[in-house]
C-alpha positions in Angstrom: 70.4 55.2 62.7 72.6 57.0 65.2 74.3 60.3 64.1 77.8 59.5 65.4 79.5 62.1 63.3 77.5 64.8 65.0 80.1 64.8 67.8 83.2 64.8 65.5 84.6 67.9 67.3 84.3 66.2 70.7 86.2 63.2 69.4 88.9 65.4 68.0 89.2 67.3 71.3 89.4 64.1 73.3 92.1 62.7 71.0 94.1 65.9 71.1 94.1 66.1 74.9 95.3 62.5 75.3 98.0 62.9 72.6 99.2 66.2 74.0 99.6 64.7 77.4 101.4 61.8 75.9 103.7 63.9 73.8 104.5 66.1 76.9 105.5 62.9 78.8 107.5 61.6 75.9 109.6 64.8 75.6 109.8 65.5 79.3 110.2 62.1 81.0 111.1 59.9 78.1 111.2 56.1 78.7 112.9 53.6 81.0 114.7 51.5 78.4 115.4 47.9 79.0 118.8 46.4 78.2 117.3 45.2 74.8 117.8 48.8 73.7 120.6 50.2 75.9 122.9 47.2 76.1 124.2 45.8 79.4 123.4 43.0 81.8 120.2 42.1 83.6 120.4 39.8 86.6 117.6 38.6 88.8 118.4 37.0 92.1 116.0 35.2 94.5 116.7 35.5 98.2 115.5 33.0 100.8 113.5 35.7 102.6 111.9 39.2 102.0 114.3 42.0 101.6 113.6 45.6 102.7 113.6 48.5 100.3 116.3 50.3 102.3 118.8 47.7 101.2 119.0 49.2 97.7 121.6 51.8 98.8 123.6 49.1 100.6 123.6 46.8 97.5 124.7 49.7 95.3 127.6 50.5 97.6 128.6 46.8 97.8 128.8 46.2 94.1 130.5 49.6 93.5 128.6 50.5 90.4 126.9 53.9 90.6 125.1 53.5 87.3 123.4 50.3 88.4 119.6 50.3 88.6 118.3 48.1 91.4 114.7 47.0 92.1 113.6 44.9 95.1 110.2 43.1 95.1 109.7 41.0 98.2 112.5 38.5 98.0 113.5 39.3 94.4 116.5 41.5 93.5 116.6 42.9 90.0 119.8 44.5 88.7 120.4 46.4 85.5 124.1 47.4 85.1 126.9 47.7 82.6 128.0 44.5 80.9 129.2 41.9 83.5 131.3 38.9 82.4 130.2 35.4 83.4 133.3 35.0 85.5 132.4 38.2 87.5 128.9 37.1 88.4 129.7 34.8 91.3 131.7 37.5 93.1 128.9 40.0 92.4 126.4 37.6 93.9 128.5 37.0 97.0 128.9 40.7 97.7 125.1 41.3 97.3 124.3 38.3 99.6 126.6 39.8 102.3 125.0 43.2 101.8 121.5 41.9 102.4 122.5 39.4 105.1 121.4 36.4 103.0 123.0 32.9 103.2 122.7 32.5 99.5 121.1 33.9 96.4 119.7 31.9 93.4 120.2 33.3 89.9 116.8 33.4 88.3 117.8 35.3 85.2 121.1 36.5 83.6 121.0 38.3 80.3 123.7 40.3 78.5 123.1 42.4 75.4 125.9 44.2 73.6 125.5 47.8 72.2 125.6 46.6 68.6 122.6 44.2 69.2 120.6 47.0 70.9 121.3 49.4 68.0 120.1 46.7 65.6 116.9 46.2 67.5 116.2 50.0 67.4 116.9 50.0 63.6 114.7 47.0 62.8 111.9 48.3 65.0 111.8 51.6 63.1 112.0 49.9 59.7 109.2 47.5 60.7 106.9 50.4 61.7 107.6 52.3 58.5 107.1 49.3 56.2 103.8 48.5 58.1 102.5 52.1 57.5 103.5 52.1 53.8 102.0 48.6 53.3 98.7 49.5 54.9 98.5 52.7 52.9 99.0 50.8 49.6 96.7 47.9 50.6 93.8 50.2 51.6 94.3 52.3 48.5 94.2 49.2 46.3 91.4 47.5 48.1 89.1 50.5 48.0 90.4 52.1 44.8 90.7 55.5 46.5 93.7 57.0 48.3 91.4 58.8 50.7 90.6 55.4 52.4 94.4 54.7 52.8 95.1 58.1 54.2 92.3 57.9 56.7 93.4 54.4 57.9 97.1 55.3 58.2 96.3 58.6 60.1 94.0 56.7 62.5 96.8 54.1 63.0 99.3 56.9 63.6 96.8 58.3 66.2 96.8 55.0 68.0 100.6 54.8 67.8 101.0 58.2 69.4 98.5 57.5 72.2 100.1 54.2 73.1 103.6 55.7 73.0 102.5 58.6 75.2 100.6 56.6 77.7 103.4 54.1 78.0 105.8 57.0 78.7 103.6 58.0 81.6 103.6 54.4 82.8 107.3 54.3 82.4 107.9 57.4 84.5 105.4 56.7 87.3 105.2 52.9 87.4 108.6 51.8 86.1 107.4 50.2 82.9 110.3 49.4 80.6 110.5 50.1 76.9 111.4 46.6 75.7 110.8 44.2 72.8 107.5 43.1 74.4 106.3 46.7 74.2 107.4 46.8 70.5 105.3 43.7 69.9 102.3 45.3 71.6 102.9 48.5 69.5 102.9 46.6 66.2 99.9 44.5 67.3 98.0 47.7 68.1 98.7 49.1 64.6 97.3 45.9 63.0 94.2 45.8 65.3 93.4 49.5 64.5 93.3 48.8 60.7 91.3 45.6 61.2 88.3 47.5 62.6 88.7 50.3 60.2 88.5 48.0 57.2 85.1 46.6 58.5 83.6 50.1 58.7 85.0 51.2 55.4 83.8 48.1 53.7 80.2 48.8 54.9 80.4 52.4 53.6 81.5 51.1 50.2 78.7 48.5 50.2 76.1 51.2 50.9 77.5 53.6 48.4 76.9 51.1 45.6 73.2 51.1 46.2 72.6 54.6 47.5 73.3 58.2 46.5 73.0 59.5 50.0 75.8 61.9 51.3 79.0 60.2 52.5 78.2 61.3 56.1 74.9 59.6 56.1 76.4 56.4 54.8 79.2 56.6 57.4 76.6 56.9 60.2 74.7 54.0 58.8 77.8 51.8 58.7 78.9 52.8 62.2 75.4 52.0 63.6 75.5 48.6 62.1 79.1 47.7 63.0 79.5 49.4 66.4 78.0 46.6 68.6 80.0 43.9 66.8 83.2 45.9 67.1 82.7 46.5 70.9 81.8 42.8 71.5 84.9 41.8 69.6 87.1 44.1 71.6 85.6 43.0 74.9 86.6 39.4 74.3 90.2 40.6 74.1 90.0 42.9 77.0 88.5 40.3 79.3 91.6 38.2 78.7 94.1 41.1 79.1 92.7 42.6 82.3 93.5 39.5 84.5 97.0 39.4 82.9 97.5 43.1 83.7 96.2 42.7 87.3 97.6 39.4 88.4 100.2 38.7 85.8 103.9 38.4 86.6 106.3 41.3 86.4 107.6 40.2 83.0 104.2 40.4 81.2 102.2 42.8 83.3 103.1 46.0 81.3 103.0 44.0 78.1 99.3 43.2 78.9 98.6 46.8 79.9 100.1 48.0 76.6 97.9 45.6 74.6 94.9 46.6 76.7 95.5 50.3 75.9 96.1 49.5 72.3 92.8 47.5 72.1 90.8 50.4 73.6 92.3 53.1 71.4 92.1 50.9 68.3 88.4 50.2 69.0 87.9 54.0 69.5 89.9 55.2 66.5 88.1 53.2 63.8 84.7 54.8 64.3 85.7 58.1 65.8 89.0 59.0 64.1 89.3 57.0 60.8 85.6 57.4 59.7 85.4 61.2 60.3 88.7 61.6 58.5 87.4 59.5 55.5 84.2 61.7 55.4 86.4 64.8 55.5 88.7 63.6 52.7 85.8 62.4 50.5 84.0 65.8 50.9 87.2 67.5 50.0 87.7 65.3 46.9 84.2 65.9 45.7 84.6 69.6 46.0 87.7 69.5 43.9 
């Protein structure tokens, strides 16, 4: 049996460092929000040849919208700008084609989201996260007949939530990752994955506690020793699928795959090194009382 809980302070320090860096980025840099949350129009054009990066200022001047955000990747032009009517798009396309000296541009994507829709997405996302947390707390408390298990699981899930939010803020600032509905999907998936592994460990602890009177810390170490290899192998199967998507995936899914990859890693880490030490702490506190 390996004494994993011997290094609880190290786990707490590591988690604190990552969360503090993430929180600093969230409050300092924020996020680069997609039109799903801000409202506006997203247009993607395909040019017949590669376009140089110095054409961004020329395009912005040609379309006459200072608030427009423009990205160029090889022969692809991506525009994020205030709402554009369908009747205005052909004229906009023509001005951009002239600015980059292209004979024609092909519309690859055209999406418009109104402010009311974006506000509804924000509201439903917040409600979904809150309901998920309450549901998991109630389920864990009911399944294990102790609120300590529910609190430990929810706090570990909140730990994963903060780490993913923080690291994605860093990715958004330095690499242009957008806070969009795909990221929300990755966020909710991470919350679910975190609890999945935690339940396995907690169930083993409960199983041992029925046939042993050993201290809770000893039972926790025994459960972690037995489940650790299985948990890592399970996570590796997911990571081996996500890594190629993150490396060679298209622009639309690359950051989604990265978010899922970060969520998988932190979810695998938090079950044995956050949720279990918290459970041991709460159980010791309960027994003292």
